[in-house]
C-alpha positions in Angstrom: 0.0 0.0 0.0 1.4 3.4 -1.1 1.4 6.0 1.7 1.7 9.6 0.5 2.8 12.4 2.8 3.1 16.0 1.9 4.0 19.1 3.9 3.3 22.8 3.6 5.1 25.3 5.8 4.2 28.3 7.9 5.2 31.6 6.5 5.9 35.2 7.5 5.1 38.3 5.5 8.3 40.3 5.1 6.9 43.4 3.4 3.7 44.7 1.7 1.1 42.8 3.7 -1.8 43.2 3.9 -1.9 44.6 0.3 -2.1 41.2 -1.4 -5.8 41.3 -1.4 -5.9 44.9 -2.7 -3.9 44.7 -5.9 -0.7 45.3 -4.0 2.8 43.7 -3.8 4.3 41.6 -1.1 7.4 39.6 -0.1 7.1 36.5 2.0 9.4 33.9 3.4 8.8 30.3 4.5 9.3 29.1 8.1 10.5 25.5 7.9 10.4 24.9 11.6 6.6 24.9 11.5 4.5 22.9 9.1 1.3 21.0 8.4 1.7 17.4 7.1 -1.1 15.5 5.4 -1.1 11.7 4.9 -3.2 9.9 2.3 -3.5 6.2 1.3 -6.0 4.0 -0.6 -8.9 2.8 1.6 -12.1 1.0 1.0 -14.1 4.1 1.7 -13.4 7.9 1.8 -12.4 8.6 5.4 -11.2 11.9 7.0 -9.5 11.2 10.3 -9.7 14.0 12.9 -6.5 15.4 14.4 -6.1 15.0 18.1 -5.7 18.8 18.4 -9.4 19.1 17.4 -10.5 16.6 20.1 -8.2 16.9 23.1 -8.0 19.8 25.4 -6.2 20.5 28.7 -9.2 22.0 30.4 -12.8 23.1 29.9 -11.6 26.7 29.4 -9.3 25.5 26.6 -12.2 23.8 24.8 -14.3 27.0 25.1 -11.5 29.2 23.8 -10.8 26.8 20.9 -14.5 26.9 19.8 -14.5 30.7 20.0 -11.4 30.9 17.8 -12.0 28.0 15.4 -15.6 26.9 15.5 -16.8 23.4 16.0 -15.0 21.7 13.1 -11.3 22.5 13.5 -9.0 21.4 10.7 -11.4 18.8 9.4 -13.4 21.4 7.6 -10.3 22.6 5.8 -9.5 19.1 4.5 -13.1 18.4 3.6 -13.5 21.7 1.7 -10.2 21.1 -0.2 -11.4 17.6 -1.4 -14.7 19.1 -2.6 -13.1 22.0 -4.5 -10.4 19.7 -6.0 -13.0 17.3 -7.3 -15.1 20.2 -8.7 -12.1 21.8 -10.4 -11.1 18.5 -12.0 -14.7 17.8 -13.1 -15.2 21.3 -14.6 -12.1 21.2 -16.7 -12.4 17.6 -17.9 -9.6 16.1 -15.7 -10.4 12.4 -15.1 -10.1 11.1 -11.6 -9.5 7.4 -11.0 -12.3 5.7 -9.2 -10.4 5.4 -5.9 -11.2 6.2 -2.3 -8.8 7.0 0.4 -8.2 7.7 4.1 -6.7 11.1 4.8 -5.4 12.7 8.0 -3.4 15.7 9.0 -1.1 17.0 11.8 0.4 20.4 12.3 2.7 22.1 14.7 1.9 25.6 13.4 0.6 27.8 16.3 -3.1 28.6 15.7 -4.4 32.1 14.9 -1.1 33.9 15.2 -0.8 35.0 11.6 1.5 32.2 10.4 -0.9 30.8 7.8 -1.7 27.5 9.6 -5.1 27.0 7.9 -3.8 27.5 4.3 -0.9 25.2 5.1 -3.3 22.3 5.8 -5.1 23.1 2.6 -1.9 23.3 0.6 -0.6 20.0 1.9 -4.0 18.4 1.3 -4.0 19.6 -2.3 -0.5 18.2 -2.9 -1.6 14.8 -1.5 -4.6 14.7 -3.8 -2.6 15.6 -6.9 -0.1 12.9 -6.2 -2.7 10.3 -5.2 -4.6 10.8 -8.5 -1.5 11.5 -10.6 -2.7 15.0 -11.6 -0.6 18.2 -11.8 -2.4 21.5 -11.6 -0.1 24.3 -12.8 2.0 25.7 -10.0 0.9 29.3 -10.6 -2.8 28.2 -10.3 -2.5 26.2 -7.1 -2.4 29.3 -4.7 -5.6 30.6 -6.4 -7.3 27.2 -6.0 -6.3 27.1 -2.3 -7.7 30.6 -1.9 -11.0 29.6 -3.5 -11.3 26.9 -0.8 -11.0 29.5 1.9 -13.1 32.2 0.3 -15.7 30.1 -1.6 -16.2 27.2 0.7 -15.5 28.6 4.1 -16.1 32.3 3.8 -12.6 33.3 5.1 -11.4 36.8 4.1 -7.9 36.4 2.8 -5.5 37.2 -0.1 -3.1 35.2 -2.3 0.1 35.9 -0.5 0.1 33.0 2.0 -0.9 30.5 -0.6 1.8 31.6 -3.1 4.7 31.3 -0.6 3.4 27.9 0.6 3.4 26.6 -2.9 6.7 28.2 -4.1 8.5 28.2 -0.8 11.8 30.0 -0.1 11.3 33.8 -0.4 9.0 35.2 -3.1 8.2 38.7 -4.4 4.6 38.8 -5.5 2.9 41.4 -7.8 -0.9 41.5 -7.6 -1.3 44.8 -9.4 -4.2 45.0 -11.9 -1.6 45.1 -14.7 -0.1 41.8 -13.7 -3.2 39.9 -12.7 -4.3 37.2 -15.1 -7.0 34.5 -15.2 -7.0 30.9 -16.3 -9.5 28.1 -15.6 -11.6 30.5 -13.6 -8.7 31.3 -11.3 -6.9 34.7 -11.0 -3.2 34.8 -10.4 -0.4 37.4 -10.2 3.3 37.5 -11.1 5.5 35.5 -8.7 9.3 36.0 -8.6 11.3 33.7 -6.3 14.2 35.5 -4.7 17.3 33.3 -4.7 18.8 32.9 -1.2 21.7 31.1 0.4 23.5 31.3 3.7 25.6 34.3 2.5 22.7 36.3 1.0 20.1 35.6 3.6 18.8 38.6 5.4 19.3 38.4 9.2 15.6 37.8 10.0 13.9 36.5 13.1 10.3 35.8 13.9 8.5 35.6 17.2 5.0 34.6 18.3 2.7 34.6 21.3 -0.5 32.5 21.3 -2.4 34.5 23.9 -2.7 37.6 21.7 -4.0 35.7 18.7 -7.1 36.7 16.7 -8.9 35.1 13.8 -7.8 36.7 10.4 -11.4 37.4 9.4 -11.8 39.6 12.4 -8.7 41.6 11.5 -9.5 41.9 7.8 -13.3 42.3 7.5 -13.4 46.0 8.5 -10.5 46.8 6.2 -12.2 45.2 3.3 -15.3 47.2 3.9 -13.4 50.4 4.0 -11.5 49.5 0.8 -14.8 48.8 -0.9 -16.2 52.1 0.3 -13.2 53.8 -1.3 -11.8 55.4 1.9 -8.9 57.5 0.6 -6.6 56.7 3.6 -7.0 52.9 3.0 -6.5 53.2 -0.8 -3.3 55.3 -0.4 -2.0 52.9 2.3 -2.3 50.0 -0.1 -0.3 51.8 -2.7 2.4 52.6 -0.1 2.5 48.9 1.1 3.2 47.9 -2.5 6.0 50.5 -2.8 7.6 49.2 0.4 7.7 45.7 -1.1 9.3 47.0 -4.3 12.0 48.8 -2.2 12.4 45.7 -0.1 13.2 43.6 -3.1 16.0 46.0 -4.0 17.3 46.0 -0.5 17.4 42.2 -0.4 19.1 41.9 -3.7 21.7 44.5 -2.7 22.0 43.0 0.8 21.2 46.4 2.4 19.9 45.0 5.7 19.7 48.3 7.4 17.3 49.7 4.8 15.3 46.4 4.9 14.7 46.9 8.6 13.6 50.5 8.1 11.1 49.4 5.5 9.7 46.7 7.8 9.3 49.2 10.6 7.5 51.5 8.1 5.2 48.7 7.1 3.9 48.2 10.6 3.7 51.9 11.4 1.5 52.4 8.3 -0.7 49.4 9.2 -1.1 50.8 12.7 -2.6 54.0 11.2 -5.3 52.2 9.2 -6.2 49.2 11.3 -7.5 48.4 14.7 -4.7 46.5 16.4 -5.0 44.8 19.8 -2.9 46.3 22.6 -1.1 43.0 23.2 0.0 42.8 19.6 1.3 46.4 19.6 3.3 45.6 22.8 5.0 42.7 21.0 6.3 45.0 18.3 7.3 47.7 20.7 9.1 45.3 23.0 11.0 43.8 20.1 12.1 47.3 18.9 13.3 48.1 22.4 16.1 45.5 21.8 17.3 47.5 18.8 15.7 45.3 16.1 13.1 46.1 13.5 9.6 44.6 13.9 6.3 44.2 12.0 3.5 41.8 11.9 4.2 38.5 10.2 0.6 38.2 9.2 -2.7 39.2 10.9 -1.2 39.5 14.4 0.2 37.3 17.1 3.4 36.8 15.3 6.1 39.3 14.3 9.1 39.4 12.0 12.1 41.7 11.7 15.8 42.1 11.1 18.5 42.2 13.8 21.8 44.1 13.2 24.0 41.8 15.3 24.1 38.7 17.4 24.2 40.7 20.6 21.0 42.5 19.4 19.4 39.1 18.7 20.4 37.7 22.2 18.9 40.8 23.8 15.7 40.3 21.7 15.4 36.7 22.9 15.6 37.9 26.5 13.1 40.8 26.3 10.6 38.7 24.4 11.0 35.7 26.8 10.0 38.0 29.6 6.7 38.6 27.8 6.1 34.9 27.0 7.1 35.0 23.3 8.9 32.3 21.4 11.7 33.7 19.2 13.5 31.9 16.3 15.9 32.8 13.5 14.8 32.4 9.9 17.2 30.2 7.8 17.4 29.8 4.0 
């Protein structure tokens, strides 16, 4: 019996977020310490096995908090919705699926609701398993859009393409979602994606940190912003243009290894976001605490996790200490 296992990694937005859903430009990097893994094998019926994180809790309070954040279905709804959308995509475009059934299960060590793209990682790993199980290859540039359609179309989650692109392409990627670069194929829209070559000598000195008790569902963070964008609020429209400019400048800084400028751009990204978004006090304190150690800091995603540059090893060691005092986990980002 062939057993297929596929992974998709957590990610951090380096620059430009949250403009990916607003015809902007972004840079993201993969976080290989944290991932979702999906396993699939042929079975006599189609079976989705629940993850123990969806069924085991340390206390009654933990169960209540989990339901408030994730609803009653946990990760199973992500897997189920991915299978449905995959089957519909194949049927719509005449891709024949073998008459096979399977058992599928997932596991993940990505912290929930801290802005590290844990939900889309489960979907991406599931899609990879399904393609390999059925011997089908959906074009790489369309896979992020198919993943997004699962979240938006099936589950009503407000999101953009950025997380899905980096989880499919991996490494570090510059993404252009401007109206001039957006295209459509097989009913899916996609932008222009440019992997940024990295090695140990050219890797920016990046760290990320997260804290689970200041987490917040991404739809809560983004829904009001989407409404204001749709209403044409000038402050929001101008901010999205500026986010895109920061990503463009960041691409140059990375290619020229100008780490000081990269840090300044990342700080500017958060400062601008703070002007247009409601941000929880605990999340602001994470950024301000990190900056007190002499490093740059911005959100890695929707909040609960941050990313930045550090100018020296001593600055990184100081960062680890000050963040530890607030209950944060800190890690370096490697190529």
